[in-house]
C-alpha positions as CSV (number, residue, x, y, z in Angstrom):
1,M,15.3,51.5,-61.8
2,N,12.5,53.6,-63.5
3,P,11.9,56.9,-61.4
4,Q,8.5,57.1,-63.0
5,D,7.5,53.5,-62.3
6,P,6.2,53.5,-58.5
7,L,6.3,49.7,-58.3
8,S,9.8,49.5,-59.0
9,Q,10.7,51.4,-56.0
10,L,8.9,48.8,-53.6
11,R,10.8,46.2,-51.7
12,D,10.6,42.6,-52.0
13,I,8.4,40.8,-49.4
14,H,10.3,39.9,-46.2
15,L,9.1,37.3,-43.9
16,P,9.3,38.0,-40.1
17,E,12.0,36.7,-38.1
18,P,10.9,33.1,-36.4
19,G,9.9,33.6,-32.8
20,G,12.0,32.1,-30.1
21,F,11.0,29.3,-27.8
22,W,10.4,31.7,-24.8
23,P,7.8,32.8,-23.7
24,P,5.8,29.7,-24.6
25,A,2.3,30.4,-25.9
26,P,-0.4,30.4,-23.3
27,G,-1.3,26.8,-24.3
28,W,1.9,25.7,-23.1
29,W,1.7,27.3,-19.7
30,V,-1.8,25.4,-19.0
31,L,-0.2,22.4,-20.1
32,A,2.5,22.6,-17.8
33,L,0.1,23.7,-14.8
34,L,-1.9,20.5,-15.4
35,A,1.1,18.3,-15.6
36,T,2.5,19.8,-12.5
37,A,-0.7,19.3,-10.7
38,L,-1.1,16.0,-11.8
39,L,2.3,14.8,-10.9
40,A,1.9,16.5,-7.4
41,T,-1.4,14.7,-6.9
42,L,0.3,11.2,-7.8
43,I,3.3,12.0,-5.5
44,W,0.7,12.8,-2.7
45,L,-1.2,9.5,-3.2
46,A,1.7,7.4,-3.2
47,I,3.3,9.2,0.1
48,R,-0.3,8.7,1.7
49,R,-0.5,5.0,0.4
50,R,3.0,4.4,1.8
51,R,2.4,5.8,5.1
52,R,-0.9,3.7,5.2
53,N,0.8,0.7,4.7
54,R,3.6,1.2,7.1
55,W,1.9,-1.2,9.4
56,F,2.1,-3.9,6.8
57,R,5.9,-3.6,5.9
58,A,6.5,-3.8,9.9
59,A,4.4,-6.6,10.3
60,G,6.3,-8.5,7.6
61,A,9.5,-7.9,9.5
62,Q,8.0,-9.1,12.5
63,L,6.4,-12.2,10.8
64,A,9.9,-12.8,9.6
65,G,11.4,-12.5,12.7
66,L,8.9,-14.9,14.2
67,E,9.7,-17.4,11.5
68,R,13.3,-17.6,12.3
69,S,12.5,-18.3,16.1
70,A,9.8,-20.6,15.3
71,A,9.1,-22.8,18.5
72,Q,6.4,-25.2,19.6
73,E,6.0,-23.1,22.6
74,P,3.0,-21.3,24.3
75,W,5.2,-17.8,24.2
76,W,5.6,-18.2,20.5
77,F,2.1,-18.3,19.7
78,M,1.4,-15.5,22.1
79,Q,3.9,-13.5,20.1
80,L,2.2,-14.6,16.8
81,N,-1.3,-13.7,18.1
82,T,0.0,-10.2,19.4
83,L,1.2,-9.7,16.0
84,L,-2.0,-10.5,14.4
85,K,-3.9,-8.2,17.1
86,Q,-1.5,-5.2,16.0
87,A,-1.8,-5.8,12.5
88,A,-5.8,-6.0,12.8
89,R,-5.8,-3.0,14.8
90,E,-4.1,-0.9,12.2
91,R,-6.4,-2.4,9.5
92,Y,-9.9,-2.5,11.5
93,P,-9.5,0.0,14.1
94,E,-13.3,0.4,14.1
95,S,-13.9,-3.2,15.5
96,H,-11.5,-3.0,18.4
97,P,-10.1,-6.4,17.5
98,E,-7.3,-6.0,20.1
99,A,-10.2,-6.6,22.8
100,L,-11.2,-9.8,21.3
101,T,-10.2,-13.0,22.9
102,G,-11.1,-16.8,22.5
103,D,-14.0,-17.7,19.6
104,A,-14.4,-14.0,19.1
105,W,-11.0,-13.6,18.1
106,V,-11.3,-16.7,16.0
107,E,-14.4,-15.7,14.4
108,F,-12.7,-12.1,13.8
109,L,-9.6,-13.8,12.0
110,L,-11.8,-16.3,9.9
111,A,-14.3,-13.4,8.7
112,T,-11.5,-11.0,7.8
113,A,-9.3,-13.7,5.9
114,P,-8.9,-13.5,2.2
115,K,-11.9,-14.8,0.5
116,H,-10.3,-16.5,-2.3
117,R,-8.4,-18.9,-0.3
118,I,-9.8,-21.2,2.5
119,A,-9.0,-20.6,5.9
120,S,-8.6,-23.8,8.1
121,R,-10.7,-23.1,11.3
122,P,-9.0,-26.1,13.0
123,V,-5.7,-24.3,12.5
124,V,-6.7,-20.9,13.6
125,E,-8.7,-22.4,16.8
126,A,-5.2,-24.0,17.7
127,L,-3.2,-20.8,17.1
128,V,-5.2,-18.8,19.3
129,E,-5.8,-21.5,21.8
130,S,-1.9,-22.6,21.9
131,A,-1.2,-19.1,23.5
132,W,-2.8,-19.7,26.8
133,R,-2.6,-23.7,26.9
134,P,0.4,-25.5,28.5
135,S,0.7,-27.9,25.2
136,V,0.6,-26.8,21.9
137,S,-1.8,-28.4,19.6
138,T,-0.4,-27.4,16.4
139,E,2.8,-26.8,14.4
140,P,4.3,-23.2,14.0
141,A,4.7,-23.9,10.2
142,Q,0.8,-24.1,9.8
143,A,0.5,-21.0,12.0
144,L,2.6,-19.2,10.2
145,A,0.9,-20.0,6.8
146,F,-2.1,-18.8,8.1
147,A,-0.6,-15.6,9.5
148,R,1.1,-15.2,6.1
149,Q,-2.1,-15.6,4.2
150,W,-4.1,-13.4,6.6
151,L,-1.6,-10.5,6.6
152,G,-1.3,-11.0,2.7
153,G,-5.0,-10.0,2.4
154,Q,-4.8,-7.2,4.7
155,K,-2.8,-4.6,2.5
156,C,-4.5,-1.7,1.5
């Protein structure tokens, strides 16, 4: 080392130590907050939808029970009509479908049936009338098929 040469007294360039992963940069904090907000919103929407469709799952379970006990008896058709009215009350509360009877109930069922399938008016009329007539005029299988189709189109 030459004492007369001031450059020889300088130390070599040293790079700074690499920073740790903590604390993260502000951009990562913003990204984490956005991801958390998005996740919370998705969970909230899923819970809300599940609660809104609780009636649909209950109606499906009741329909399965009716399918097991299918009988060509007025009481069976009365139970099926009751199930459809309960589901209609949950799905269309502003229309007050639980108060509808006879032709008005038939028209409501046909009007709210899925549009991509053809609903059979005679089957729906027989389903409604068989609940109070002493002789049943339709097969339970046809009534169940319409009820399954109608309930399938009602899910939110």
